[in-house]
Each structure stands twice: as C-alpha cells, then as structure tokens.
C-alpha positions as CSV (number, residue, x, y, z in Angstrom):
1,M,0.0,0.0,0.0
2,G,1.2,3.5,-0.7
3,K,3.0,5.5,1.9
4,G,1.0,7.9,4.1
5,I,2.9,11.1,5.0
6,V,0.5,12.8,7.3
7,K,-1.0,10.2,9.7
8,L,-2.9,10.7,13.0
9,G,-4.7,8.5,15.5
10,E,-5.7,4.8,15.2
11,G,-4.8,4.4,18.8
12,N,-1.5,6.1,18.5
13,W,-1.9,9.7,19.5
14,A,1.0,12.1,20.3
15,V,0.8,15.5,21.8
16,K,3.7,17.8,22.4
17,D,3.6,21.4,23.7
18,G,-0.1,21.4,23.2
19,N,0.0,20.4,19.6
20,L,-1.0,17.2,17.8
21,L,1.9,15.5,16.0
22,A,1.7,13.6,12.7
23,A,3.6,10.5,12.0
24,K,5.5,9.1,8.9
25,E,4.3,5.7,7.9
26,T,7.6,4.9,6.4
27,N,9.3,4.7,9.8
28,G,6.6,5.1,12.4
29,R,8.2,8.2,13.9
30,F,6.4,11.4,14.6
31,K,7.4,14.3,12.5
32,N,7.3,18.0,12.8
33,A,3.8,18.4,11.2
34,E,1.9,19.9,14.1
35,F,-1.9,20.5,14.3
36,T,-2.6,23.5,16.5
37,V,-5.7,23.3,18.7
38,A,-7.1,26.6,20.0
39,R,-9.6,26.8,22.8
40,G,-9.8,29.6,25.3
41,T,-11.2,27.7,28.3
42,R,-10.6,24.5,30.2
43,A,-12.4,21.3,29.0
44,T,-12.9,17.7,30.0
45,Y,-12.6,14.4,28.2
46,V,-13.0,10.7,29.0
47,G,-9.6,9.1,29.5
48,R,-8.5,5.6,28.5
49,D,-9.3,4.5,32.1
50,G,-12.9,5.7,31.8
51,L,-12.4,8.6,34.2
52,I,-13.4,12.2,33.5
53,K,-10.2,14.2,33.1
54,E,-9.3,17.9,32.6
55,S,-7.5,18.7,29.4
56,N,-3.8,19.2,30.0
57,L,-4.1,20.1,33.7
58,Q,-0.6,20.8,34.8
59,V,0.6,17.9,36.9
60,T,2.8,20.0,39.2
61,N,1.2,21.5,42.2
62,L,2.3,25.2,42.2
63,V,1.9,25.3,46.0
64,Q,5.0,24.5,48.0
65,N,4.3,22.5,51.2
66,G,0.7,22.4,50.2
67,D,0.0,19.6,52.7
68,F,1.7,21.5,55.5
69,E,3.9,18.5,56.3
70,E,7.3,19.8,55.3
71,L,9.8,19.6,58.2
72,G,13.4,20.7,58.5
73,D,16.5,18.8,59.5
74,E,16.8,17.3,63.0
75,L,18.1,20.0,65.4
76,V,18.7,17.8,68.4
77,T,22.0,16.0,68.7
78,N,22.0,12.6,70.5
79,G,18.3,12.7,71.1
80,G,18.3,9.0,71.7
81,F,20.9,9.3,74.5
82,D,23.3,6.8,73.0
83,T,26.0,8.6,74.9
84,D,26.0,11.0,77.8
85,S,27.4,13.8,75.6
86,D,25.7,16.9,74.0
87,W,23.3,17.5,77.0
88,G,23.8,19.6,80.0
89,I,22.2,18.9,83.4
90,S,21.5,21.5,86.1
91,S,21.9,19.2,89.0
92,Y,23.4,15.8,89.7
93,D,19.9,14.4,90.1
94,T,19.6,14.1,86.3
95,I,21.3,11.1,84.8
96,I,21.9,9.9,81.2
97,E,22.4,6.2,81.2
98,D,20.9,3.0,79.6
99,G,20.0,5.0,76.5
100,V,17.5,7.4,78.3
101,A,17.6,10.7,80.3
102,K,16.5,9.9,83.9
103,F,14.9,12.2,86.5
104,P,15.4,9.9,89.5
105,T,14.1,12.3,92.3
106,T,11.7,15.1,92.8
107,N,14.6,17.6,93.3
108,G,14.3,20.4,90.8
109,S,16.3,19.4,87.8
110,F,16.9,20.6,84.2
111,L,18.0,18.8,81.0
112,I,19.5,21.2,78.5
113,Q,20.8,21.2,75.0
114,S,22.3,24.6,74.1
115,S,22.1,26.6,70.9
116,V,19.6,24.2,69.3
117,V,17.1,26.8,68.1
118,P,18.0,29.8,65.8
119,A,17.4,33.2,67.3
120,S,14.4,34.0,65.2
121,V,10.7,33.5,65.5
122,K,9.9,30.1,63.9
123,Q,7.5,27.2,64.4
124,Y,8.7,23.8,65.5
125,R,7.5,20.3,66.1
126,L,8.8,18.7,69.3
127,Q,8.5,14.9,69.9
128,Y,9.7,12.7,72.7
129,D,9.0,9.4,74.5
130,V,8.1,9.0,78.1
131,V,9.4,5.5,79.0
132,E,9.0,5.7,82.8
133,T,6.8,8.1,84.9
134,N,5.3,8.7,88.3
135,G,2.7,11.0,86.7
136,G,4.4,14.2,88.0
137,S,4.7,17.4,86.0
138,L,7.1,17.9,83.1
139,R,7.6,21.1,81.2
140,L,9.8,23.2,78.9
141,S,11.1,26.2,80.9
142,G,14.0,28.3,81.9
143,G,15.4,31.7,81.3
144,S,17.5,30.7,78.3
145,S,14.9,28.4,76.7
146,A,13.9,29.2,73.1
147,F,10.3,28.5,74.1
148,A,7.8,29.9,76.5
149,T,7.0,27.8,79.6
150,T,5.0,24.9,78.3
151,S,3.5,22.0,80.2
152,L,4.3,18.7,78.6
153,N,2.5,15.4,78.7
154,S,4.2,13.1,81.2
155,S,2.2,10.0,80.6
156,L,3.8,6.9,79.1
157,G,4.1,7.0,75.3
158,T,5.2,9.2,72.4
159,H,4.1,12.8,72.5
160,T,4.1,15.7,70.0
161,F,3.9,19.4,70.6
162,Y,3.8,22.3,68.2
163,L,5.7,25.4,69.4
164,Q,6.8,28.8,68.4
165,S,10.2,30.1,69.4
166,N,10.6,33.4,71.1
167,G,13.2,34.7,68.7
168,T,15.8,35.6,71.4
169,Q,16.9,32.5,73.3
170,T,18.4,29.3,71.7
171,N,18.3,26.4,74.2
172,L,16.0,23.5,74.6
173,Q,15.3,22.9,78.3
174,F,13.3,20.3,80.1
175,N,12.3,20.8,83.8
176,N,10.9,18.2,86.1
177,Q,9.2,20.9,88.2
178,S,10.3,19.1,91.4
179,S,7.6,16.6,90.8
180,F,8.3,14.3,87.8
181,V,10.2,11.1,88.4
182,G,10.8,9.0,85.4
183,S,12.8,8.9,82.1
184,I,12.5,10.3,78.6
185,D,14.0,9.2,75.3
186,N,14.1,10.0,71.5
187,I,13.8,13.7,71.7
188,S,13.3,15.3,68.3
189,L,13.0,19.0,67.3
190,K,12.3,20.0,63.7
191,E,11.4,23.3,62.2
192,I,8.0,23.5,60.5
193,D,7.9,24.9,56.9
194,P,11.7,25.3,57.1
195,N,12.0,26.9,53.7
196,D,9.4,29.6,54.6
197,R,7.1,28.5,51.8
198,W,4.2,30.2,53.6
199,T,3.9,33.7,54.9
200,L,1.8,33.4,58.0
201,G,-0.3,36.4,59.1
202,G,-1.3,36.9,62.7
203,G,-3.3,34.0,64.1
204,W,-1.9,31.5,61.6
205,S,0.2,28.5,62.6
206,I,1.0,25.1,61.1
207,V,0.1,22.3,63.5
208,N,0.0,18.5,62.8
209,G,-0.1,18.9,59.1
210,E,-2.8,21.6,59.1
211,A,-2.8,25.4,58.7
212,V,-4.6,26.6,61.8
213,H,-6.2,30.0,62.3
214,T,-7.4,31.8,65.4
215,G,-8.6,35.4,65.5
216,S,-10.0,37.2,62.4
217,G,-9.1,38.7,59.1
218,N,-5.5,37.4,58.7
219,Y,-3.9,35.8,55.6
220,I,-1.7,32.9,54.7
221,E,0.0,33.1,51.3
222,Q,2.9,32.3,49.0
223,G,4.2,32.7,45.5
224,S,2.5,34.5,42.6
225,L,0.2,33.7,39.8
226,T,0.5,34.8,36.2
227,P,-2.3,37.3,35.3
228,G,-4.6,36.0,32.7
229,N,-3.7,32.4,33.2
230,Q,-6.3,29.9,34.4
231,Y,-5.9,27.7,37.4
232,K,-7.6,24.9,39.3
233,V,-7.6,25.4,43.0
234,V,-8.4,22.6,45.4
235,I,-8.7,23.4,49.2
236,V,-9.4,20.8,51.8
237,V,-11.0,22.5,54.9
238,T,-10.8,20.3,58.0
239,Q,-12.5,22.7,60.4
240,A,-15.2,25.3,59.8
241,D,-18.5,26.0,61.5
242,G,-20.0,28.9,59.6
243,V,-18.6,31.4,62.1
244,G,-15.0,30.4,61.8
245,F,-14.0,29.6,58.2
246,P,-11.3,30.2,55.6
247,Q,-11.9,32.2,52.4
248,I,-10.2,31.9,49.0
249,Y,-8.5,35.2,47.9
250,M,-7.5,34.5,44.3
251,G,-9.0,35.4,40.9
252,G,-11.2,38.1,42.4
253,L,-12.9,35.5,44.6
254,T,-13.6,36.0,48.4
255,T,-15.7,32.9,48.7
256,A,-16.3,31.5,52.2
257,M,-15.7,27.8,52.8
258,A,-18.1,27.5,55.7
259,S,-18.0,23.8,56.5
260,P,-15.5,21.0,56.4
261,D,-15.2,19.7,52.8
262,T,-13.1,19.7,49.7
263,Y,-13.6,22.8,47.7
264,T,-12.7,23.3,44.0
265,F,-12.4,26.6,42.3
266,Y,-11.5,27.6,38.7
267,I,-10.0,31.0,38.5
268,T,-8.4,33.4,36.1
269,A,-5.5,35.1,37.9
270,Q,-5.6,38.9,38.2
271,S,-2.7,41.3,38.5
272,G,-0.9,40.9,41.8
273,D,-2.5,37.5,42.6
274,T,-0.7,35.3,45.0
275,I,-1.7,31.9,46.4
276,K,-3.7,33.4,49.3
277,L,-6.3,32.4,51.8
278,R,-7.9,34.4,54.6
279,G,-8.9,33.1,58.0
280,L,-12.0,34.2,59.9
281,N,-12.1,33.1,63.6
282,D,-11.2,29.4,64.3
283,C,-10.7,27.3,61.3
284,K,-8.2,24.7,59.8
285,I,-7.0,23.9,56.3
286,G,-5.7,20.4,55.5
287,S,-4.1,21.0,52.1
288,V,-4.0,23.5,49.2
289,S,-3.4,22.6,45.5
290,V,-3.0,25.0,42.6
291,Q,-2.5,23.7,39.1
292,E,-2.3,25.7,35.9
293,I,-4.8,24.8,33.2
294,K,-3.4,24.8,29.6
295,T,-6.5,25.7,27.6
296,D,-5.2,25.4,24.0
297,T,-4.7,21.6,24.1
298,P,-6.2,18.7,22.1
299,R,-8.4,16.2,23.7
300,I,-8.2,12.5,23.0
301,D,-11.5,11.1,24.2
302,F,-12.2,7.4,24.8
303,T,-16.0,7.5,25.2
304,N,-17.4,4.2,23.8
305,N,-14.1,3.2,22.1
306,T,-10.7,1.9,23.0
307,D,-8.6,3.6,20.4
308,G,-9.5,7.2,21.3
309,H,-10.6,10.0,19.0
310,L,-9.7,13.7,18.6
311,L,-12.7,15.6,20.1
312,L,-13.6,18.9,18.4
313,E,-16.7,20.6,20.0
314,P,-18.5,23.9,19.7
315,Q,-19.0,26.3,22.5
316,S,-21.5,25.3,25.1
317,T,-22.7,26.4,28.6
318,N,-23.7,24.2,31.4
319,L,-26.8,26.0,32.7
320,V,-26.9,23.9,35.9
321,P,-25.2,26.0,38.6
322,Y,-24.3,23.1,40.8
323,S,-23.5,20.2,38.5
324,Q,-21.9,18.0,41.2
325,D,-23.7,19.1,44.4
326,F,-27.3,18.0,44.5
327,Q,-27.7,19.6,47.9
328,Q,-27.2,23.1,46.4
329,G,-29.8,24.6,44.1
330,W,-31.7,21.4,43.5
331,S,-35.1,20.7,45.1
332,V,-35.8,17.3,46.5
333,A,-39.3,15.8,46.9
334,D,-40.1,12.3,48.5
335,A,-36.4,11.4,48.2
336,T,-33.1,11.8,50.0
337,I,-29.7,12.5,48.5
338,T,-26.6,11.4,50.2
339,P,-23.2,13.0,49.3
340,N,-19.8,11.4,48.9
341,S,-21.3,7.9,48.6
342,I,-19.0,6.3,46.1
343,T,-16.3,7.1,43.5
344,S,-17.6,9.1,40.7
345,P,-16.4,9.1,37.0
346,S,-13.9,11.8,38.1
347,G,-12.1,9.3,40.3
348,Q,-13.1,11.1,43.5
349,D,-15.5,10.0,46.2
350,N,-18.0,12.6,45.4
351,A,-21.0,10.9,43.8
352,F,-24.4,11.2,45.4
353,T,-27.0,8.5,46.2
354,L,-30.6,9.3,45.1
355,T,-33.1,7.3,47.1
356,T,-36.8,7.8,46.6
357,S,-39.3,7.1,49.3
358,A,-42.6,7.5,47.4
359,S,-43.8,7.1,43.9
360,G,-42.5,9.9,41.8
361,G,-39.9,11.0,44.3
362,T,-37.4,13.2,42.5
363,V,-34.6,15.8,42.5
364,Q,-35.2,18.8,40.3
365,E,-33.5,21.9,39.0
366,T,-35.7,24.8,37.8
367,L,-34.5,27.2,35.1
368,T,-35.9,29.7,32.6
369,I,-34.8,28.8,29.1
370,S,-35.6,30.6,25.9
371,N,-36.9,28.7,22.9
372,G,-34.5,26.3,21.2
373,N,-32.7,23.0,21.4
374,L,-32.0,21.7,24.9
375,T,-30.1,18.6,26.1
376,F,-30.1,17.3,29.7
377,S,-27.4,14.8,30.6
378,L,-26.4,12.9,33.8
379,F,-23.8,10.3,34.8
380,V,-25.5,7.4,36.6
381,K,-24.7,4.1,38.2
382,K,-26.9,1.2,39.2
383,G,-27.8,1.1,42.9
384,T,-30.6,-1.0,44.4
385,T,-32.8,-0.3,41.4
386,N,-32.2,-0.8,37.7
387,G,-33.3,2.4,36.1
388,V,-33.3,6.2,36.0
389,R,-35.7,8.6,34.2
390,L,-34.7,12.0,33.0
391,R,-37.5,14.5,32.3
392,I,-37.6,18.1,31.0
393,D,-40.8,19.9,31.9
394,A,-41.5,22.5,29.2
395,A,-44.4,23.4,26.9
396,T,-43.9,19.9,25.6
397,D,-42.5,17.5,28.1
398,V,-39.5,15.4,27.3
399,N,-38.8,12.0,28.9
400,G,-36.2,9.3,28.7
401,Y,-36.3,6.0,30.6
402,F,-32.9,4.2,30.9
403,N,-32.1,0.7,32.1
404,I,-28.7,1.2,33.7
405,N,-28.5,-2.5,34.5
406,D,-28.0,-3.5,30.8
407,G,-27.4,-0.1,29.2
408,T,-30.5,0.1,27.1
409,I,-33.1,2.9,26.5
410,F,-36.5,1.5,27.6
411,S,-38.7,4.3,26.3
412,Q,-38.3,7.9,25.1
413,T,-40.5,10.7,23.8
414,D,-37.6,12.5,22.0
415,D,-34.0,11.8,21.2
416,A,-32.3,9.9,24.0
417,K,-28.8,8.4,24.3
418,I,-26.9,6.2,26.7
419,E,-23.1,5.9,26.6
420,V,-20.7,3.7,28.5
421,I,-18.2,5.6,30.5
422,N,-16.5,2.8,32.3
423,A,-17.5,-0.6,33.8
424,D,-19.7,1.1,36.4
425,W,-21.0,4.3,35.0
426,Y,-23.2,5.4,32.1
427,R,-24.0,8.8,30.8
428,V,-27.6,9.3,29.8
429,S,-29.2,12.2,28.0
430,I,-32.4,13.5,26.4
431,S,-32.6,16.2,23.7
432,A,-35.5,18.2,22.3
433,S,-36.7,21.5,21.0
434,V,-38.4,23.3,24.0
435,T,-40.0,26.5,24.8
436,S,-40.2,28.7,27.9
437,F,-40.0,27.4,31.5
438,V,-37.9,24.3,32.1
439,K,-37.7,22.0,35.0
440,A,-35.0,19.2,34.8
441,S,-35.9,16.2,36.9
442,I,-34.3,12.9,37.9
443,Y,-36.3,9.9,39.0
444,T,-35.6,6.3,39.9
445,T,-37.4,3.5,37.9
446,D,-37.3,-0.3,37.7
447,G,-35.7,-0.1,34.3
448,T,-39.1,0.3,32.6
449,T,-41.6,3.2,32.7
450,S,-42.6,2.4,36.3
451,Y,-41.4,4.2,39.4
452,D,-39.3,2.3,41.8
453,N,-38.6,3.4,45.4
454,G,-34.9,2.4,45.2
455,A,-31.6,4.1,44.9
456,V,-29.2,5.0,42.1
457,Y,-25.9,6.9,42.1
458,I,-25.8,10.2,40.3
459,W,-23.1,12.7,39.4
460,G,-22.3,15.4,36.8
461,A,-25.6,17.0,35.7
462,Q,-25.6,19.1,32.6
463,L,-28.2,21.2,30.8
464,E,-27.1,22.9,27.6
465,Q,-28.7,24.6,24.6
466,L,-27.6,22.2,21.9
467,P,-29.3,19.3,20.2
468,Y,-26.8,16.8,21.7
469,A,-24.7,16.4,24.9
470,T,-21.1,17.6,24.8
471,S,-18.3,16.8,27.1
472,Y,-18.9,17.4,30.8
473,I,-18.6,21.0,32.0
474,P,-18.2,21.1,35.9
475,T,-20.0,24.0,37.7
476,N,-19.9,25.1,41.3
477,G,-22.3,27.9,42.0
478,S,-22.7,29.5,38.6
479,T,-23.1,28.5,34.9
480,V,-19.8,27.8,33.1
481,T,-19.0,28.1,29.4
482,R,-16.5,26.0,27.5
483,D,-15.2,27.7,24.4
484,G,-15.4,26.0,21.0
485,E,-12.1,24.7,19.7
486,T,-10.3,24.6,16.4
487,C,-7.7,22.3,14.9
488,T,-5.7,24.1,12.2
489,G,-3.1,23.4,9.6
490,A,-0.2,21.0,9.4
491,G,2.2,20.1,6.8
492,E,4.0,21.7,3.8
493,A,4.1,21.1,0.1
494,A,6.6,18.3,0.4
495,D,4.1,16.3,2.4
496,F,1.5,16.1,-0.4
497,N,1.3,15.0,-4.0
498,S,-0.8,17.6,-5.7
499,S,-1.5,15.5,-8.8
500,E,-2.7,12.3,-7.1
501,G,-3.3,10.7,-3.7
502,V,-5.8,9.6,-1.1
503,L,-7.3,11.5,1.8
504,Y,-8.6,9.1,4.5
505,A,-10.5,9.8,7.7
506,E,-12.4,7.7,10.3
507,I,-14.8,10.3,11.6
508,A,-18.2,10.8,13.2
509,A,-20.2,14.1,13.3
510,L,-21.4,15.3,16.6
511,A,-24.8,16.0,15.1
512,D,-26.5,15.6,11.7
513,D,-27.3,19.2,11.1
514,I,-24.1,21.0,10.5
515,S,-21.3,20.8,8.0
516,Q,-18.1,19.0,9.1
517,Q,-15.1,19.3,6.7
518,I,-11.5,18.0,6.6
519,G,-9.4,19.1,3.6
520,V,-6.0,19.5,2.0
521,Y,-5.5,23.0,0.7
522,G,-3.2,25.0,-1.5
523,G,-3.1,28.4,0.1
524,S,-6.4,29.7,-1.3
525,S,-10.1,28.9,-1.4
526,T,-9.7,28.0,-5.1
527,K,-7.2,25.1,-4.5
528,Q,-8.7,22.5,-2.2
529,L,-9.9,18.9,-1.9
530,R,-12.0,17.9,1.1
531,I,-14.3,15.4,2.7
532,E,-17.5,17.0,3.9
533,I,-20.2,15.5,6.3
534,A,-23.5,17.2,6.5
535,N,-27.2,16.3,6.7
536,S,-26.9,12.6,6.4
537,V,-24.5,12.9,3.4
538,I,-20.8,12.2,3.0
539,R,-19.3,14.1,0.2
540,A,-15.8,14.2,-1.5
541,Q,-14.9,17.3,-3.5
542,L,-11.9,18.6,-5.5
543,Y,-12.1,22.2,-6.4
544,N,-9.5,23.8,-8.7
545,G,-11.2,27.0,-9.9
546,A,-14.2,24.8,-10.6
547,Y,-15.4,21.5,-9.2
548,Q,-13.3,18.7,-10.9
549,A,-15.0,16.0,-8.7
550,N,-18.1,16.1,-6.5
551,M,-19.1,12.7,-5.2
552,S,-21.5,11.8,-2.4
553,S,-23.3,9.0,-0.5
554,T,-26.1,9.0,2.0
555,Q,-24.9,7.7,5.4
556,T,-25.5,7.8,9.2
557,V,-22.9,10.5,9.8
558,T,-23.1,10.4,13.6
559,N,-21.6,6.9,13.4
560,F,-17.9,6.5,12.8
561,N,-17.3,6.0,9.1
562,K,-14.1,5.0,7.3
563,I,-13.9,7.3,4.3
564,A,-11.3,7.4,1.5
565,F,-11.2,10.0,-1.2
566,K,-9.0,9.1,-4.2
567,W,-7.9,11.8,-6.6
568,K,-6.1,11.4,-9.9
569,V,-6.6,13.0,-13.3
570,N,-9.8,11.5,-14.7
571,D,-9.9,9.0,-11.8
572,F,-11.7,10.0,-8.7
573,A,-13.5,7.7,-6.2
574,L,-15.2,7.8,-2.8
575,W,-15.0,4.7,-0.6
576,I,-16.9,4.3,2.6
577,N,-16.7,1.3,5.0
578,G,-15.2,-1.1,2.5
579,T,-17.4,-0.1,-0.5
580,E,-16.9,2.2,-3.4
581,V,-20.0,4.4,-3.3
582,D,-19.3,6.9,-6.1
583,T,-16.8,7.6,-8.9
584,D,-15.9,10.4,-11.3
585,S,-13.9,9.7,-14.5
586,S,-13.5,13.3,-15.7
587,G,-11.5,16.1,-14.1
588,T,-8.1,17.6,-13.5
589,T,-6.1,17.9,-10.3
590,F,-3.4,20.4,-9.3
591,S,0.0,21.4,-10.6
592,A,3.1,20.3,-8.6
593,A,3.6,21.8,-5.1
594,T,0.1,23.3,-5.0
595,L,-1.2,21.5,-1.9
596,D,0.7,22.5,1.3
597,N,-1.5,22.0,4.4
598,I,-4.2,19.9,5.9
599,N,-6.9,21.5,7.9
600,F,-10.1,20.7,10.0
601,S,-12.1,23.4,8.3
602,A,-14.0,24.3,5.1
603,Q,-11.0,26.0,3.6
604,N,-7.9,27.9,4.5
605,G,-8.7,30.5,7.1
606,S,-12.4,29.6,7.2
607,S,-14.4,30.3,10.3
608,S,-16.3,27.1,9.5
609,K,-14.4,24.6,11.7
610,A,-15.1,20.9,12.0
611,Q,-17.1,19.8,15.0
612,A,-16.5,16.1,15.1
613,K,-14.9,13.0,16.6
614,V,-11.9,11.9,14.5
615,K,-10.3,8.4,15.1
616,A,-7.8,8.5,12.3
617,L,-6.5,10.7,9.5
618,R,-4.1,9.9,6.7
619,V,-2.9,11.5,3.5
620,Y,-1.3,9.2,0.9
621,K,1.0,10.5,-1.9
622,E,-0.3,8.1,-4.5
623,A,-3.7,7.0,-5.7
624,L,-4.3,3.6,-4.1
625,S,-5.7,0.5,-5.9
626,D,-9.3,-0.6,-5.4
627,T,-8.0,-3.5,-3.4
628,D,-6.0,-1.2,-1.1
629,L,-8.9,1.2,-0.8
630,G,-11.2,-1.6,0.2
631,T,-8.8,-2.9,2.8
632,L,-8.2,0.7,4.1
633,T,-11.9,1.4,4.7
634,S,-13.0,-2.0,5.9
C-alpha cells in the first residue's frame, strides 16, 4: 500500500507542547507536522481508564508545602541518648544512662541542649517518648529556653507538641518541676515549613499537618500567579462551622468555605494575585493545591471506544449552577440525596445516592430557558434499582427511561442516548426543542416506565442549549461556558502529492445538522480537496477554480465511518466502510507543489471549523488501488 505522510490517530496519538503530532508511515516516527488546537477555556474528556479528566491540567502543584507536612532537619543531637554527651544537666539528680535521660528524684532538675534553636521566631515540632513516669509534672522552661514555659504530657508513650520560638533564646530545656520522676527518650525537634514556603499572618500556625487560624481577618499566602492564566484550586477544609472559616482570595474570589469539605475553584489570575487564603475566627486547612490549566490543548477522548478520538466541539454552557452538588440549588421531593457515597467518574469519592421514598420522588433543577434546542445529561450508576428517568418539563414535556442494568433505553419521547463511560457508569441524555420554563428532573425507575422506590448513584448533571450532549462542564455555584475549539493546519508542500493521492478519515459528526469538513488545501479557497459531512450525506470534492470532482453518498454520519477520497486525473473515487460508493472519471487535479497543508475546516482561514470525533486521518502520496482502498476502509 502507498506510503502515508500525514497520519494521525488509530490508537497512537501524540501531543507535544499542546500540539498534535503527525507520523510518517515509512518509519513510524512522529514528524514536525503539528496541528494546533485553540480553545480559550478548560475542558474535560473521558480518559483511557474511563475517568473524566481535565485537558492538560498541569501535573505540578504550584503550592510549595501544600499539605503543611514539610519539616526541616533534626536539630537535636544525640536525642536517643546513645552517649552521655551533648546534653547539659543543672543538678546531679539528672542522669543519662541506659539510653535514656532519667529524673530519679523530685529535686528540681533541668535537662538542657544549648544553641539548638536559631534566634528568630519560627514554628517547631517537638517529639519525645516518656518511658517511665510517676505522673508528675514535666515542662519546657528556663530563662534561656527558646520556648515559653509549656506544660508537657508526662504519661507513658510518644508525645508531639507544636511550638513557636521566642526569637531571642536558643536552648531546649526540660524541667521536672520538682515533681516528675521518670525517664524520657528519643527527643526530636524540627522546624515546620523550614523553607518559609508560607507567609503566615497573625493568628496562623502550622500544626499537625494543618494550617490553623485563630482570631479574624488574617492571611496565609505564598508565591505569585501569572495574570490571565487559568488555574484549578483545590482546598481541603478540615475545620469550619459557619462562624470560623477560611476564604479563597484569588482570581477576584472571596468565597467562604463555611463547612469541612473539599472545595474546587477555577480562577483566572488577576494582576498581583498570590496563592492566598484568609482566615476568619477558628478554622483549619488540611491542604492546598493550585494547578495551571493549559487551555489550548487537544483532547483525545475514549467514550465508547478503546482507540480514542480527537474531540472537536462547539462552544457550550452548562446551565446547571451546581452540577456535582445536589444539595445546592436542587429541590428534593419524596427522596433523599446522600453526598460522597462512592467514587464518581472523576475518580473522587463525590458521587451522590438518590433514594426515593414514594412514587415519583425526584430531585429537580428549575431554570428559565428561551426557545431552542436543549439537552439534559447525567452520569448514573446502578444502585438498588435498575433504572433512571430524565425529564424536561416545558411546553412539551420530554422523557427518557434508561435501564442502567443493561445499558438500554427502555422508552423515550424524543432523542435519548446512553453511553458507557466505564465498567460502572453510564452517561444518559435526552434532547428536544423546547419553549419557555424548564424543570429538569431525575427519578428512579425499575428499568421500565414504572417508578421504583430504590436508589441510584448520580453525578455530573448538565443542561445545555444544543441538540446533543457535549463533554462534561463542571460547575460550582454558577453557569460555566466551555469555548469551542479549532484544529488548524499542518504540513508543507513536500508532504503532499498535488497530482494524485488519497485523503482518508475515520470520523463521526457530533450532530447531523451542521457541515463538518476536513481538507487538503493549496493556500487559497480555489485550490482544495476535502471530505464533507452534513445532513446525512458524506461528500468528496476537489475544487480547482471549478469542481473537478463532486461525489456523495447517504450515510449515518453520527456513526464512525471510514472514508477514503482518491484523486487522480480523470480517476476519482469515494470509498466508505469497504465499499466504493461513487466515482468520477473526468477532471483535472493540481500542478506540482500546490497543496501545502491539511486543515479541519471548510477552507484555509475559514471560520467554519469541524465539530466532530476523529479516530484516524491519513494522506497518501499516490492513488491507491481498489484492493488497497477496500482494505483501508474495511
């Protein structure tokens, strides 16, 4: 078979610096023929593992010491008392022997290690073991101690204290307070946040792997963010009660996190933004993560297939303000919803259980929608019952009944779809043209049109003004828009044979009502050959000042079709799924070095961009035989 020069997909996708890379069939190596994807916002896709992922989310957490666990080097020398050196004792009652420090009497006695703590105000973690005790009092104290007088736990076991040095003294001093009789071992002192990752405002401290705040109105912050760049911020709040809580102070947000939970924000950094949180009264933060979102990146999606496909979608807005939190904004009738029940398609334990307690029990979102196409979609998993029903209440009601036990659609009044996401989850959707007021509702069923007072798992609701469901758009308190994306030109004149060749694509349209085009072009709208998909028709055209070939075939264009367009002087053919469906035996092609790029659009520079799923793309430099074309498209 002839050699393909530009080749994409077929299970072997490569992305570098945000661009798709083409491969040479002659050696299987990727070459510098880059397709540039442009999209101004974040977007999601279904990964090979069946989990919902965010397109090119930067792996690196920009937050240093984001889990508040970073500790400095050990400051204590001979903390295990292997010898009797490095420690000072203030009376002969203190003894270092048998691998421990002993306080044998109730005479007042000190155990001192000098110059342990730098003469600056820092936070420290102190650990020690009490191996013998009479229950008497033990404390840190003394005029030269780096720490204020602190009562210590003198019971048997390992104990941990978080301390702040006074900034003037440098010694670590234990005092038995004329009361403690016993022995201690394994003394350790380490600085917390030793590299000063965090700037702690008044009232903030780092204790036991948490940022702890007391008082009001103070900040914890670090670093800087690049203005205009987009970021995903995840904050784990471990203590908040509505009176004491932290707030995010990035991207113009001052949102309160009023209860213990994991909070996710998507922000666009403003001038002067740092990674910054504000504390109000008593609250605690367990971790902070900030990752940059690279928006202009291709998405290789694995919904319903194992090879993956390039996903090119139009702009869409999720009109549901709380897509993942059914306790916010949704109304519940004769049902209960339980958060964080199981692992959702995102890979996090944030899916909800919907349990109905009476016939017709439901969870609903009420919106006002203007006339037009509307699609309601939801990720669902079987619980104690087999089915789920989606309903859009409008001037004309829309229903879909889905059996999520076997992945079938039991009944529908308009267009309905069910897609496999992974072994556990489906995505179900209904689409229709609606008018005026809309209520989107979720019910449980027995897998038929009958109600069932059982439970199903739900996650990721989406309502969008399109005739089909697009990739999931997460929301958290407001509507969110994902920009449309484009995939533009790759190649040069040496990559193509202008006089003959084959353009091959395995492609599916997102919907059967818009034109999808992939073409090879020669620098102007008058020099082009292309495959076009629109309104149940697949068309192959060569235009060189006038149409030299214009072939077509009626097909189900929302299915993946294997399409080959052969061009050669007086020898044109269109092959689809192993069959030659049309030919043209009269027409010219192009002079040498005319064709110089391949594009996912109607023509060079055209605003009409393909909105499709593309599994594979090839351009051959010779017109293949019928046998090869049949093999290629089968």
